[in-house]
TIDREN-313479 format. One record per residue: x, y, z of N, C-alpha, C in turn; residue in three letters. Coordinates in steps of 0.2 Angstrom, whole numbers, padded with zeros to 4 digits, always signed. Example, Ala and Ser with C-alpha at 12.3 -4.5 7.8 and 13.67 -1.06 7.14 Angstrom:
2
+0066-0028+0039+0062-0022+0039+0066-0016+0039ala
+0064-0011+0035+0068-0005+0036+0064+0000+0039ser
This chain:
453
+0057+0062-0204+0051+0062-0201+0053+0066-0194unk
+0045+0074-0194+0047+0076-0187+0047+0073-0180unk
+0050+0073-0174+0052+0071-0169+0049+0076-0163unk
+0049+0073-0160+0045+0076-0152+0049+0085-0152unk
+0054+0084-0152+0060+0089-0152+0056+0093-0158unk
+0057+0093-0164+0053+0097-0168+0045+0100-0165unk
+0040+0095-0162+0035+0098-0162+0034+0102-0154unk
+0041+0101-0150+0041+0107-0144+0045+0112-0149unk
+0048+0113-0154+0049+0118-0154+0044+0124-0158unk
+0038+0120-0161+0033+0122-0163+0032+0127-0157unk
+0028+0123-0153+0025+0124-0147+0028+0132-0143unk
+0036+0132-0144+0040+0137-0141+0039+0142-0144unk
+0038+0141-0149+0038+0149-0156+0030+0150-0155unk
+0027+0148-0152+0020+0149-0150+0018+0154-0144unk
+0017+0161-0142+0015+0165-0136+0009+0163-0134unk
+0005+0161-0138-0002+0159-0135-0003+0151-0136unk
+0001+0147-0135+0000+0139-0136-0003+0137-0143unk
-0002+0130-0142-0006+0128-0149-0011+0122-0146unk
-0015+0121-0152-0021+0114-0152-0018+0109-0154unk
-0020+0104-0154-0017+0097-0156-0019+0098-0164unk
-0022+0101-0168-0025+0104-0173-0019+0106-0177unk
-0020+0113-0174-0013+0117-0177-0007+0116-0177unk
-0006+0111-0171+0002+0108-0171+0001+0103-0177unk
-0003+0099-0180-0004+0094-0185-0004+0097-0192unk
-0007+0104-0192-0004+0106-0197-0001+0111-0201unk
+0003+0110-0195+0011+0113-0197+0016+0108-0198unk
+0012+0099-0193+0017+0093-0195+0013+0089-0201unk
+0011+0090-0208+0007+0085-0208+0009+0080-0208unk
+0014+0077-0208+0019+0071-0210+0016+0067-0201unk
+0016+0069-0196+0015+0067-0192+0007+0063-0190unk
+0005+0057-0189+0000+0055-0187-0004+0057-0182unk
-0009+0057-0179-0011+0060-0174-0008+0058-0167unk
-0008+0051-0167-0008+0047-0161+0000+0047-0160unk
+0003+0049-0165+0010+0048-0165+0014+0055-0161unk
+0008+0062-0162+0008+0068-0162+0006+0068-0152unk
+0002+0064-0151-0001+0064-0144+0003+0061-0140unk
+0006+0055-0143+0014+0051-0137+0019+0058-0137unk
+0020+0060-0142+0028+0065-0141+0024+0069-0138unk
+0018+0071-0137+0016+0078-0132+0016+0074-0123unk
+0013+0069-0124+0014+0066-0120+0018+0065-0115unk
+0026+0064-0119+0032+0063-0118+0035+0069-0115unk
+0032+0074-0119+0035+0080-0117+0032+0086-0111unk
+0026+0083-0109+0023+0083-0104+0025+0081-0097unk
+0026+0073-0099+0030+0071-0093+0036+0072-0091unk
+0040+0076-0096+0047+0078-0094+0045+0087-0092unk
+0040+0089-0092+0041+0094-0087+0042+0098-0095unk
+0043+0099-0100+0043+0104-0105+0038+0106-0108unk
+0034+0103-0107+0026+0108-0111+0021+0105-0106unk
+0016+0110-0104+0010+0109-0101+0003+0112-0105unk
-0001+0108-0102-0008+0109-0106-0013+0110-0104unk
-0017+0115-0105-0023+0118-0103-0027+0119-0107unk
-0035+0118-0102-0042+0116-0108-0043+0109-0109unk
-0049+0108-0112-0050+0102-0112-0051+0101-0119unk
-0053+0094-0121-0054+0091-0131-0051+0096-0135unk
-0054+0097-0140-0051+0102-0146-0048+0109-0144unk
-0052+0111-0138-0049+0118-0135-0044+0117-0131unk
-0041+0111-0131-0034+0111-0127-0028+0112-0129unk
-0025+0118-0127-0017+0121-0130-0011+0118-0125unk
-0007+0117-0131-0002+0116-0125+0003+0120-0128unk
+0009+0122-0121+0013+0128-0120+0019+0126-0116unk
+0024+0129-0120+0031+0128-0119+0030+0129-0110unk
+0034+0125-0106+0037+0130-0098+0041+0134-0099unk
+0045+0135-0103+0050+0140-0101+0047+0148-0106unk
+0039+0146-0108+0037+0154-0109+0032+0155-0106unk
+0028+0149-0103+0023+0152-0098+0024+0154-0091unk
+0021+0157-0089+0024+0163-0082+0018+0159-0078unk
+0014+0157-0077+0012+0152-0073+0011+0149-0068unk
+0008+0150-0062+0012+0145-0056+0014+0138-0059unk
+0009+0137-0059+0008+0128-0060+0013+0126-0066unk
+0016+0130-0072+0021+0130-0074+0028+0129-0071unk
+0029+0136-0066+0035+0137-0064+0035+0131-0058unk
+0032+0128-0055+0031+0123-0049+0032+0116-0053unk
+0032+0114-0060+0032+0108-0063+0037+0106-0063unk
+0044+0109-0064+0050+0104-0062+0052+0100-0057unk
+0049+0101-0050+0049+0100-0044+0046+0094-0042unk
+0042+0095-0047+0034+0090-0045+0033+0082-0052unk
+0040+0084-0055+0038+0081-0061+0039+0071-0059unk
+0034+0069-0064+0035+0061-0062+0041+0057-0065unk
+0045+0053-0058+0052+0051-0060+0053+0049-0065unk
+0057+0049-0069+0059+0048-0076+0061+0040-0073unk
+0065+0039-0069+0067+0033-0069+0061+0024-0067unk
+0056+0027-0069+0049+0024-0069+0048+0022-0075unk
+0049+0018-0079+0046+0015-0086+0040+0018-0086unk
+0037+0021-0090+0029+0021-0092+0028+0020-0101unk
+0022+0016-0102+0018+0014-0106+0017+0020-0110unk
+0014+0021-0117+0012+0025-0119+0005+0029-0117unk
+0001+0021-0115-0004+0025-0113-0003+0027-0105unk
+0000+0027-0101+0003+0029-0097+0004+0035-0098unk
+0008+0037-0101+0010+0045-0104+0004+0050-0104unk
-0002+0046-0108-0008+0049-0111-0011+0052-0102unk
-0011+0046-0097-0014+0046-0092-0012+0054-0088unk
-0003+0053-0088-0001+0058-0086-0002+0065-0088unk
-0003+0065-0096-0004+0072-0096-0011+0073-0095unk
-0015+0070-0094-0024+0072-0090-0021+0076-0084unk
-0018+0071-0080-0018+0072-0073-0015+0079-0072unk
-0009+0079-0075-0003+0086-0074-0006+0093-0077unk
-0013+0091-0078-0017+0098-0081-0019+0102-0074unk
-0018+0110-0075-0021+0113-0067-0028+0109-0068unk
-0030+0110-0062-0037+0106-0058-0044+0109-0063unk
-0040+0116-0063-0047+0121-0066-0048+0117-0074unk
-0044+0116-0076-0044+0112-0084-0047+0105-0085unk
-0048+0103-0077-0050+0095-0079-0059+0096-0076unk
-0062+0091-0079-0069+0091-0078-0071+0086-0073unk
-0074+0090-0068-0077+0084-0062-0081+0077-0064unk
-0079+0070-0060-0083+0067-0063-0084+0062-0056unk
-0089+0059-0057-0093+0054-0051-0089+0048-0052unk
-0092+0043-0044-0090+0036-0045-0094+0032-0050unk
-0090+0030-0058-0093+0024-0062-0095+0018-0060unk
-0100+0016-0059-0100+0010-0056-0101+0004-0062unk
-0102+0006-0068-0099+0003-0075-0091-0001-0073unk
-0088+0004-0070-0081-0001-0071-0079-0005-0070unk
-0083-0005-0060-0082-0012-0056-0088-0018-0059unk
-0092-0016-0062-0096-0020-0063-0093-0024-0071unk
-0090-0021-0076-0086-0022-0083-0081-0027-0081unk
-0079-0028-0075-0074-0033-0072-0075-0041-0071unk
-0073-0044-0076-0075-0052-0076-0068-0055-0074unk
-0069-0059-0066-0065-0063-0062-0062-0067-0070unk
-0056-0068-0068-0053-0071-0071-0054-0072-0080unk
-0058-0068-0082-0059-0064-0089-0056-0060-0092unk
-0056-0055-0086-0055-0046-0086-0047-0048-0084unk
-0044-0043-0089-0037-0045-0084-0032-0038-0085unk
-0035-0035-0079-0028-0028-0080-0021-0028-0079unk
-0018-0035-0078-0012-0038-0078-0010-0042-0083unk
-0008-0042-0088-0008-0047-0096-0003-0055-0092unk
-0004-0059-0095-0001-0067-0094+0005-0064-0092unk
+0010-0062-0097+0016-0060-0097+0018-0057-0093unk
+0014-0053-0090+0016-0047-0084+0014-0051-0079unk
+0010-0054-0077+0010-0060-0070+0014-0066-0072unk
+0016-0068-0076+0024-0073-0076+0030-0068-0075unk
+0030-0063-0076+0036-0058-0074+0036-0058-0065unk
+0029-0055-0063+0031-0052-0057+0030-0059-0050unk
+0028-0066-0054+0029-0072-0051+0035-0072-0052unk
+0040-0072-0057+0045-0074-0057+0052-0071-0052unk
+0048-0065-0051+0052-0058-0046+0049-0061-0039unk
+0045-0063-0038+0042-0063-0031+0044-0070-0027unk
+0045-0074-0031+0043-0084-0031+0050-0083-0025unk
+0047-0087-0019+0051-0089-0014+0053-0095-0011unk
+0056-0100-0009+0056-0107-0009+0050-0109-0005unk
+0047-0104-0001+0041-0107+0002+0034-0108-0002unk
+0036-0107-0009+0029-0108-0011+0027-0114-0012unk
+0021-0116-0010+0019-0124-0009+0018-0125+0000unk
+0022-0122+0003+0021-0122+0011+0014-0119+0012unk
+0013-0120+0018+0006-0118+0023+0006-0110+0021unk
+0001-0107+0021-0001-0100+0018+0002-0098+0027unk
+0006-0090+0021+0008-0087+0028+0016-0088+0030unk
+0020-0094+0029+0025-0097+0030+0031-0092+0029unk
+0033-0089+0024+0038-0083+0021+0034-0077+0026unk
+0030-0075+0025+0029-0069+0029+0030-0068+0035unk
+0028-0075+0038+0029-0076+0048+0036-0075+0047unk
+0040-0077+0044+0046-0079+0043+0051-0073+0044unk
+0049-0069+0038+0051-0059+0038+0048-0055+0040unk
+0045-0058+0047+0040-0051+0049+0043-0047+0054unk
+0048-0048+0055+0053-0043+0058+0054-0038+0054unk
+0056-0038+0048+0057-0036+0042+0053-0031+0040unk
+0049-0035+0035+0042-0033+0034+0039-0027+0039unk
+0038-0027+0044+0036-0024+0050+0038-0017+0049unk
+0045-0016+0048+0050-0010+0045+0048-0007+0040unk
+0050-0010+0034+0049-0009+0029+0042-0005+0028unk
+0038-0009+0028+0030-0010+0025+0026-0003+0028unk
+0028-0003+0035+0026+0003+0038+0029+0008+0038unk
+0037+0010+0036+0039+0015+0036+0037+0016+0027unk
+0036+0013+0023+0036+0016+0017+0030+0019+0018unk
+0024+0013+0019+0016+0016+0017+0017+0021+0019unk
+0017+0023+0027+0016+0030+0031+0020+0034+0025unk
+0026+0034+0023+0032+0040+0019+0024+0041+0014unk
+0020+0038+0011+0017+0039+0006+0011+0043+0008unk
+0010+0042+0014+0006+0049+0017+0008+0055+0020unk
+0014+0057+0019+0018+0062+0021+0022+0062+0028unk
+0023+0056+0028+0025+0054+0037+0031+0055+0036unk
+0036+0059+0041+0042+0061+0039+0047+0056+0043unk
+0045+0050+0048+0049+0046+0049+0055+0043+0045unk
+0060+0043+0048+0065+0040+0043+0066+0032+0046unk
+0069+0030+0041+0069+0019+0039+0069+0019+0049unk
+0076+0023+0048+0079+0022+0056+0075+0023+0060unk
+0072+0028+0063+0067+0031+0067+0062+0025+0068unk
+0060+0022+0061+0052+0016+0062+0057+0010+0064unk
+0063+0010+0064+0066+0004+0066+0065+0003+0075unk
+0068+0009+0077+0068+0010+0083+0062+0010+0087unk
+0055+0012+0084+0050+0012+0087+0048+0005+0087unk
+0048+0001+0081+0045-0005+0081+0049-0010+0084unk
+0056-0009+0084+0059-0014+0088+0061-0013+0095unk
+0059-0004+0099+0060-0005+0104+0057+0000+0108unk
+0049+0002+0104+0046+0007+0106+0050+0013+0107unk
+0054+0015+0104+0057+0022+0105+0054+0026+0100unk
+0048+0031+0101+0048+0035+0098+0051+0043+0095unk
+0052+0043+0089+0058+0047+0087+0056+0055+0090unk
+0063+0060+0092+0063+0066+0094+0060+0070+0089unk
+0055+0075+0091+0054+0079+0087+0047+0077+0083unk
+0047+0070+0084+0039+0071+0078+0033+0071+0082unk
+0028+0073+0077+0022+0074+0080+0018+0068+0082unk
+0013+0069+0088+0010+0062+0089+0007+0057+0085unk
+0005+0061+0079+0001+0057+0073+0005+0054+0070unk
+0010+0055+0069+0017+0051+0067+0018+0045+0069unk
+0019+0045+0075+0021+0041+0077+0015+0034+0078unk
+0008+0037+0080+0004+0033+0078+0003+0031+0071unk
+0002+0034+0066+0003+0030+0062+0007+0024+0059unk
+0012+0024+0061+0019+0020+0062+0016+0014+0065unk
+0013+0014+0071+0012+0011+0074+0008+0007+0074unk
+0001+0009+0071-0005+0007+0066-0003+0003+0062unk
+0001+0004+0058+0003-0001+0052+0006-0007+0054unk
+0012-0005+0060+0012-0013+0065+0007-0016+0064unk
+0003-0013+0069-0002-0018+0072-0006-0022+0067unk
-0007-0017+0060-0011-0019+0054-0007-0025+0051unk
-0002-0025+0051+0003-0029+0047+0001-0037+0051unk
+0004-0036+0057+0003-0043+0062-0004-0043+0061unk
-0009-0040+0063-0015-0043+0060-0017-0048+0052unk
-0015-0045+0049-0013-0049+0044-0013-0055+0043unk
-0004-0056+0048-0002-0062+0046-0003-0065+0050unk
-0004-0062+0057-0004-0069+0063-0014-0072+0060unk
-0019-0069+0056-0022-0073+0055-0023-0074+0047unk
-0019-0076+0044-0017-0077+0037-0023-0084+0036unk
-0021-0089+0041-0025-0095+0039-0033-0095+0037unk
-0037-0089+0041-0043-0086+0039-0044-0081+0036unk
-0038-0076+0035-0041-0068+0032-0042-0071+0024unk
-0047-0068+0022-0051-0068+0015-0054-0060+0013unk
-0054-0058+0006-0059-0052+0006-0064-0052+0007unk
-0067-0052+0014-0071-0051+0015-0072-0044+0021unk
-0078-0044+0024-0080-0038+0028-0076-0037+0033unk
-0077-0042+0037-0075-0043+0043-0065-0042+0043unk
-0061-0044+0037-0055-0043+0038-0053-0035+0035unk
-0057-0033+0029-0057-0027+0027-0057-0022+0035unk
-0065-0022+0037-0066-0017+0042-0060-0017+0049unk
-0057-0024+0051-0052-0023+0056-0045-0021+0053unk
-0045-0021+0047-0040-0020+0046-0039-0014+0044unk
-0045-0009+0041-0046-0001+0045-0046+0002+0049unk
-0049-0003+0054-0048+0001+0063-0045-0001+0065unk
-0038-0006+0062-0031-0005+0064-0026+0002+0063unk
-0029+0002+0057-0025+0007+0054-0026+0015+0057unk
-0033+0014+0057-0035+0020+0058-0036+0022+0065unk
-0034+0019+0071-0036+0019+0077-0032+0026+0079unk
-0035+0030+0082-0034+0036+0086-0032+0043+0079unk
-0032+0042+0074-0030+0043+0069-0038+0048+0067unk
-0043+0047+0065-0048+0050+0064-0052+0055+0068unk
-0054+0059+0065-0059+0065+0071-0063+0061+0076unk
-0069+0057+0072-0074+0055+0075-0070+0046+0075unk
-0069+0045+0081-0068+0037+0083-0072+0033+0079unk
-0078+0035+0081-0084+0030+0077-0084+0028+0069unk
-0079+0032+0067-0076+0031+0061-0073+0023+0057unk
-0070+0020+0064-0065+0017+0064-0068+0010+0060unk
-0066+0006+0057-0068+0000+0054-0075+0001+0053unk
-0077+0007+0049-0084+0006+0050-0087+0009+0041unk
-0091+0008+0037-0091+0011+0029-0096+0018+0032unk
-0091+0024+0029-0094+0032+0031-0101+0031+0027unk
-0104+0037+0032-0110+0039+0032-0112+0045+0029unk
-0106+0049+0026-0105+0054+0024-0100+0056+0019unk
-0104+0060+0014-0097+0062+0008-0089+0066+0009unk
-0089+0062+0005-0078+0063+0008-0078+0067+0001unk
-0070+0071+0002-0069+0077-0003-0062+0073-0003unk
-0061+0073-0011-0052+0071-0011-0049+0079-0013unk
-0044+0081-0008-0040+0086-0011-0037+0086-0017unk
-0036+0092-0020-0030+0092-0027-0034+0087-0034unk
-0042+0088-0034-0044+0082-0038-0050+0084-0042unk
-0053+0082-0046-0060+0084-0048-0063+0078-0047unk
-0061+0073-0043-0067+0065-0042-0071+0067-0037unk
-0077+0065-0037-0082+0064-0033-0085+0057-0031unk
-0082+0054-0024-0084+0049-0025-0091+0048-0023unk
-0093+0039-0022-0102+0040-0021-0102+0044-0013unk
-0110+0046-0012-0108+0047-0004-0116+0046-0001unk
-0120+0039-0005-0126+0037-0003-0124+0031+0001unk
-0125+0029+0007-0121+0024+0010-0123+0018+0008unk
-0130+0018+0006-0135+0013+0002-0127+0010-0004unk
-0127+0013-0008-0123+0012-0013-0117+0010-0013unk
-0114+0013-0007-0109+0011-0004-0108+0004-0001unk
-0112+0002+0001-0112-0004+0004-0114-0010-0001unk
-0117-0008-0007-0118-0012-0012-0113-0012-0017unk
-0111-0007-0018-0104-0008-0022-0096-0012-0017unk
-0096-0011-0012-0092-0014-0008-0093-0022-0008unk
-0099-0025-0007-0100-0030-0009-0100-0034-0015unk
-0100-0030-0021-0099-0032-0026-0090-0032-0027unk
-0087-0027-0025-0081-0026-0026-0076-0033-0021unk
-0078-0036-0017-0077-0040-0011-0078-0047-0015unk
-0083-0049-0017-0085-0054-0022-0082-0056-0026unk
-0079-0049-0031-0077-0051-0038-0068-0053-0036unk
-0067-0049-0030-0058-0050-0027-0058-0056-0023unk
-0063-0060-0023-0062-0067-0019-0062-0072-0023unk
-0062-0070-0031-0065-0076-0035-0060-0076-0039unk
-0055-0069-0040-0048-0069-0044-0044-0075-0042unk
-0040-0077-0045-0037-0085-0044-0030-0081-0044unk
-0028-0078-0049-0020-0077-0049-0017-0072-0043unk
-0014-0074-0038-0013-0067-0033-0011-0061-0036unk
-0006-0061-0041-0005-0053-0041-0012-0049-0047unk
-0015-0053-0048-0023-0049-0050-0024-0048-0046unk
-0025-0050-0039-0031-0051-0035-0028-0042-0030unk
-0023-0044-0031-0020-0038-0026-0020-0031-0031unk
-0017-0032-0036-0018-0025-0041-0025-0022-0040unk
-0031-0029-0041-0039-0024-0041-0039-0025-0037unk
-0037-0024-0030-0038-0021-0024-0036-0014-0023unk
-0031-0012-0027-0026-0007-0027-0028-0001-0032unk
-0032-0004-0036-0038-0001-0040-0044+0002-0036unk
-0047-0004-0035-0055-0003-0033-0056+0000-0026unk
-0052+0000-0022-0054+0002-0015-0054+0009-0013unk
-0047+0011-0017-0047+0019-0015-0051+0021-0020unk
-0054+0018-0026-0058+0021-0031-0065+0021-0027unk
-0066+0017-0024-0073+0017-0019-0075+0022-0015unk
-0067+0023-0012-0068+0026-0004-0072+0025+0001unk
-0073+0018+0002-0079+0014+0007-0077+0019+0013unk
-0073+0020+0016-0070+0024+0022-0072+0031+0022unk
-0071+0033+0029-0072+0041+0030-0064+0042+0027unk
-0059+0042+0029-0049+0041+0027-0049+0035+0027unk
-0042+0035+0026-0036+0030+0027-0038+0025+0020unk
-0042+0026+0016-0043+0020+0011-0036+0019+0006unk
-0030+0022+0006-0027+0021+0002-0022+0015+0006unk
-0023+0018+0013-0017+0013+0017-0020+0008+0018unk
-0027+0007+0018-0030-0001+0020-0029-0002+0010unk
-0030-0001+0006-0029-0004-0001-0022-0006-0001unk
-0016-0003+0002-0008-0005+0002-0010-0012+0004unk
-0011-0013+0012-0012-0018+0014-0013-0023+0012unk
-0021-0022+0010-0027-0027+0007-0021-0031+0002unk
-0018-0026-0003-0015-0029-0009-0009-0033-0007unk
-0007-0035-0002-0003-0040+0002-0004-0046+0003unk
-0012-0046+0005-0016-0052+0008-0013-0059+0003unk
-0017-0057-0004-0015-0063-0009-0007-0065-0008unk
-0002-0058-0009+0005-0063-0009+0006-0067+0000unk
+0006-0065+0005+0005-0068+0009+0004-0075+0007unk
-0004-0076+0006-0006-0082+0006-0002-0086+0001unk
-0001-0083-0004+0002-0088-0009+0012-0089-0007unk
+0014-0084-0001+0020-0086+0001+0025-0083-0003unk
+0023-0077-0007+0029-0073-0013+0031-0068-0009unk
+0034-0064-0012+0038-0059-0009+0033-0053-0008unk
+0035-0049-0002+0028-0043+0000+0029-0039-0004unk
+0026-0033-0005+0023-0026-0011+0024-0022-0004unk
+0030-0019-0004+0032-0015+0000+0032-0006+0000unk
+0032-0005-0005+0033+0000-0006+0037+0005-0006unk
+0043+0000-0005+0051+0005-0005+0051+0009-0010unk
+0054+0015-0007+0056+0021-0015+0051+0023-0016unk
+0044+0021-0017+0040+0023-0021+0039+0032-0021unk
+0039+0034-0026+0039+0042-0024+0031+0044-0023unk
+0030+0048-0020+0023+0049-0016+0020+0053-0023unk
+0023+0057-0027+0020+0061-0034+0020+0056-0038unk
+0022+0051-0038+0022+0046-0046+0015+0042-0042unk
+0014+0040-0035+0009+0037-0033+0002+0039-0033unk
+0002+0047-0032-0002+0052-0031-0006+0053-0038unk
-0003+0051-0044-0004+0053-0050-0006+0047-0052unk
-0005+0040-0050-0006+0036-0053-0015+0034-0051unk
-0016+0035-0044-0022+0034-0041-0026+0040-0045unk
-0023+0046-0047-0025+0050-0049-0029+0049-0055unk
-0027+0044-0060-0028+0041-0067-0036+0036-0066unk
-0033+0032-0060-0042+0030-0058-0046+0031-0057unk
-0044+0038-0050-0050+0043-0049-0056+0047-0055unk
-0052+0049-0059-0051+0053-0065-0054+0049-0071unk
-0050+0045-0073-0052+0042-0079-0055+0037-0077unk
-0054+0031-0073-0055+0025-0073-0050+0019-0078unk
-0046+0023-0078-0039+0018-0082-0033+0018-0077unk
-0030+0011-0079-0027+0009-0072-0020+0007-0076unk
-0017+0008-0082-0012+0008-0086-0005+0014-0080unk
-0006+0019-0079-0001+0021-0075+0000+0017-0068unk
-0004+0016-0065-0006+0013-0057-0003+0006-0059unk
-0002+0004-0065-0001-0003-0066+0007-0001-0067unk
+0009+0001-0072+0017+0002-0074+0019+0004-0065unk
+0018+0008-0063+0022+0009-0055+0020+0002-0053unk
+0015-0001-0051+0016-0008-0050+0020-0013-0048unk
+0022-0013-0055+0027-0017-0057+0033-0014-0055unk
+0034-0008-0057+0040-0004-0054+0041-0007-0047unk
+0036-0006-0043+0037-0006-0037+0039-0014-0032unk
+0035-0017-0036+0036-0023-0032+0042-0026-0035unk
+0046-0024-0042+0053-0027-0043+0059-0023-0036unk
+0057-0017-0035+0061-0013-0030+0060-0018-0024unk
+0054-0018-0021+0052-0022-0017+0055-0031-0015unk
+0054-0034-0022+0060-0039-0022+0067-0038-0020unk
+0068-0034-0025+0076-0033-0024+0079-0032-0017unk
+0076-0030-0012+0077-0030-0006+0078-0037-0002unk
+0072-0040-0005+0071-0048-0001+0076-0053-0003unk
+0079-0052-0009+0082-0058-0011+0088-0061-0009unk
+0092-0056-0006+0098-0059-0002+0095-0060+0004unk
+0089-0057+0007+0085-0061+0014+0083-0069+0012unk
+0081-0070+0006+0076-0074+0007+0083-0080+0007unk
+0086-0079+0002+0095-0083+0003+0096-0085+0009unk
+0097-0079+0015+0099-0081+0021+0096-0082+0027unk
+0088-0084+0026+0084-0085+0030+0085-0091+0034unk
+0085-0091+0039+0084-0097+0045+0080-0100+0046unk
+0078-0107+0045+0071-0110+0046+0069-0110+0051unk
+0062-0109+0052+0057-0106+0059+0060-0111+0063unk
+0060-0113+0071+0061-0117+0077+0054-0121+0074unk
+0055-0126+0072+0047-0131+0072+0045-0131+0079unk
+0046-0132+0084+0046-0133+0090+0042-0127+0092unk
+0045-0121+0090+0041-0115+0093+0034-0112+0086unk
+0036-0114+0082+0031-0114+0077+0025-0118+0079unk
+0026-0126+0082+0021-0130+0085+0018-0128+0091unk
+0021-0124+0095+0018-0123+0101+0017-0114+0101unk
+0018-0110+0096+0017-0103+0097+0011-0101+0100unk
+0006-0106+0099+0000-0102+0101-0001-0102+0111unk
+0001-0108+0112+0003-0109+0120+0007-0106+0122unk
+0013-0104+0119+0020-0101+0122+0016-0092+0123unk
+0013-0089+0118+0009-0084+0118+0005-0082+0123unk
+0001-0089+0125-0005-0087+0129-0003-0087+0137unk
+0004-0091+0136+0006-0094+0144+0011-0085+0146unk
+0013-0083+0141+0018-0077+0143+0011-0072+0145unk
+0006-0071+0141-0001-0066+0143-0001-0068+0150unk
-0001-0074+0152-0005-0075+0159+0000-0073+0165unk
+0005-0073+0161+0011-0072+0166+0009-0064+0169unk
+0011-0062+0164+0011-0054+0165+0005-0050+0166unk
-0002-0053+0164-0005-0051+0168-0008-0052+0174unk
-0007-0059+0176-0006-0061+0185+0001-0059+0187unk
+0001-0054+0192+0008-0051+0193+0009-0055+0199unk
+0004-0058+0204+0005-0062+0209+0007-0069+0208unk
+0008-0070+0205+0009-0077+0201+0017-0078+0200unk
+0020-0083+0203+0028-0083+0200+0030-0086+0194unk
+0032-0082+0191+0032-0084+0184+0037-0092+0182unk
+0040-0095+0185+0042-0100+0183+0037-0107+0185unk
+0034-0105+0191+0029-0109+0191+0022-0111+0187unk
+0023-0104+0184+0015-0103+0181+0019-0107+0173unk
+0022-0106+0171+0027-0111+0165+0026-0117+0166unk
+0030-0120+0171+0028-0126+0171+0021-0130+0172unk
+0019-0126+0177+0010-0130+0175+0007-0128+0166unk
+0009-0125+0166+0006-0123+0158+0009-0128+0154unk
+0014-0130+0153+0018-0134+0148+0015-0141+0154unk
+0016-0142+0158+0015-0149+0160+0006-0151+0158unk
+0001-0146+0157-0005-0147+0156-0007-0147+0150unk
-0003-0145+0145-0003-0146+0137+0004-0149+0133unk
+0010-0151+0137+0012-0152+0132+0017-0160+0133unk
+0015-0165+0128+0019-0170+0129+0025-0169+0133unk
+0026-0175+0137+0031-0178+0143+0036-0177+0139unk
+0037-0181+0134+0046-0180+0132+0047-0171+0127unk
+0043-0168+0126+0042-0161+0124+0043-0156+0129unk
+0043-0156+0135+0040-0152+0140+0046-0148+0141unk
+0052-0150+0143+0058-0147+0143+0061-0141+0138unk
+0061-0145+0134+0063-0140+0127+0055-0132+0127unk
+0050-0135+0127+0047-0129+0127+0045-0125+0133unk
+0047-0128+0138+0048-0123+0144+0053-0119+0143unk
+0060-0122+0142+0064-0118+0140+0064-0112+0134unk
+0059-0114+0128+0059-0110+0124+0053-0104+0128unk
+0048-0105+0133+0045-0099+0136+0048-0093+0139unk
+0053-0097+0143+0059-0093+0148+0061-0088+0143unk
+0066-0092+0138+0069-0087+0135+0067-0082+0132unk
+0058-0082+0129+0055-0078+0126+0053-0072+0132unk
+0051-0075+0139+0050-0073+0144+0056-0066+0146unk
+0061-0070+0145+0067-0063+0144+0068-0059+0141unk
+0066-0060+0133+0065-0056+0129+0061-0051+0129unk
+0056-0052+0131+0049-0047+0132+0052-0041+0132unk
+0049-0036+0128+0050-0029+0129+0043-0025+0125unk
+0045-0019+0127+0036-0014+0124+0037-0014+0117unk
+0043-0018+0113+0040-0018+0104+0038-0025+0102unk
+0036-0029+0106+0033-0034+0106+0027-0036+0108unk
+0024-0031+0113+0018-0033+0117+0012-0035+0112unk
+0011-0033+0107+0006-0035+0103+0006-0040+0101unk
+0010-0043+0100+0012-0052+0100+0007-0053+0105unk
+0006-0053+0111+0006-0057+0116-0003-0054+0119unk
-0005-0048+0116-0010-0044+0118-0012-0042+0123unk
-0005-0040+0124-0004-0037+0131-0003-0026+0130unk
-0005-0024+0135-0004-0016+0136+0003-0013+0139unk
+0006-0008+0137+0011-0005+0140+0009-0006+0146unk
+0004-0003+0150+0003-0004+0158+0002-0010+0161unk
+0000-0015+0158+0000-0022+0160+0008-0024+0161unk
+0012-0022+0157+0018-0024+0154+0022-0019+0160unk
+0019-0014+0162+0024-0010+0167+0023-0013+0174unk
+0019-0013+0177+0013-0015+0182+0017-0023+0186unk
+0019-0028+0178+0022-0036+0180+0030-0033+0180unk
+0034-0029+0176+0040-0027+0177+0041-0024+0184unk
+0038-0020+0187+0039-0017+0193+0039-0023+0199unk
+0035-0027+0197+0034-0032+0202+0040-0039+0203unk
+0042-0041+0196+0047-0044+0193+0052-0044+0191unk
+0055-0038+0191+0062-0036+0189+0064-0030+0191unk
+0066-0030+0200+0068-0026+0202+0076-0024+0200unk
């Protein structure tokens, strides 16, 4: 039986390339579907490239072609360490064609309309079981958000860094840690990169801090986008708002909706369906598919979808999806498969691989987590409010303010312990945690000038 290597040899022998029909005539023992899968694998390995559409599509050996796209194919190949299904290979074969060979397509509303929550499944039952087994934590069954709060410090660094990296941000993981924990911007980096990391931090905190009220509605989505978009869009009025103009996504042939009323209607339908999905992984993946495909915002749609995809996992106390080590060229091709073909298989394979990679990072962390201090948990809002009031009112003596606040709200038998907690928290206050207390750097600097000589 002829193999992929035999097909490759035939393609190499032709200077003008071969169509699928021509290949099959040379190898009559090969079934059409088998040949298509073999060719998709050869394209994924950057041994073959395709030009043209439909029956006119021709396959060329990378070694014999001299065009620029083939010369560069090896440096931008889909990573071989991410396992792909045959369907994903087909998608990859399409998106790896030159842009000129791909047919322009618009938003397909029927793609969303055809989805029936809890009847349609992008993730099979066995895949959902596999994901749950990978991501289960000791906090499953605890109040929503317990696990994400317990790992928040690590989560802020990992997700901010990895999601920003997918946007071309050059901050290292160590740079990101220094910025988030100590407020130190990395030297030699553009201000836009620093802003992007800090925006991720704010947006993640927004989700975790408000987890008990968060759901897939306009309020959550708009505020998530505005946190990620702050100071990054040419028009600040676009932050946290549905776009009022057409957008063009580079390096592909997908043309999103441009009528605001159609966008509004589609977004409402999307959120309505998302909220009905019962499985947290299906819900998470649904948002990763449909939010970027709709492109409801002027920019920063994919970033918003990556954080929104974590909301169901936070709610269910499952391991987060941090996108650690996800290659940008893999992620961009997977989203192209959705944009241009309304097919989810390539993004699905990447999602499963990425989730396994994320959970591996948290296995040791899950085992070694210290239990949250129950007193700090019970009085967390009072602690934050008291520290905020102390910093804003520089004229007040901190200890006296703490004593007044505790005496007013805390039962007598707990007052000494809560007072000690607030004093300790105040001692640890620094630029990297100000957002937790709703404080601005200028307010902190003014207080520090008065109380820390």
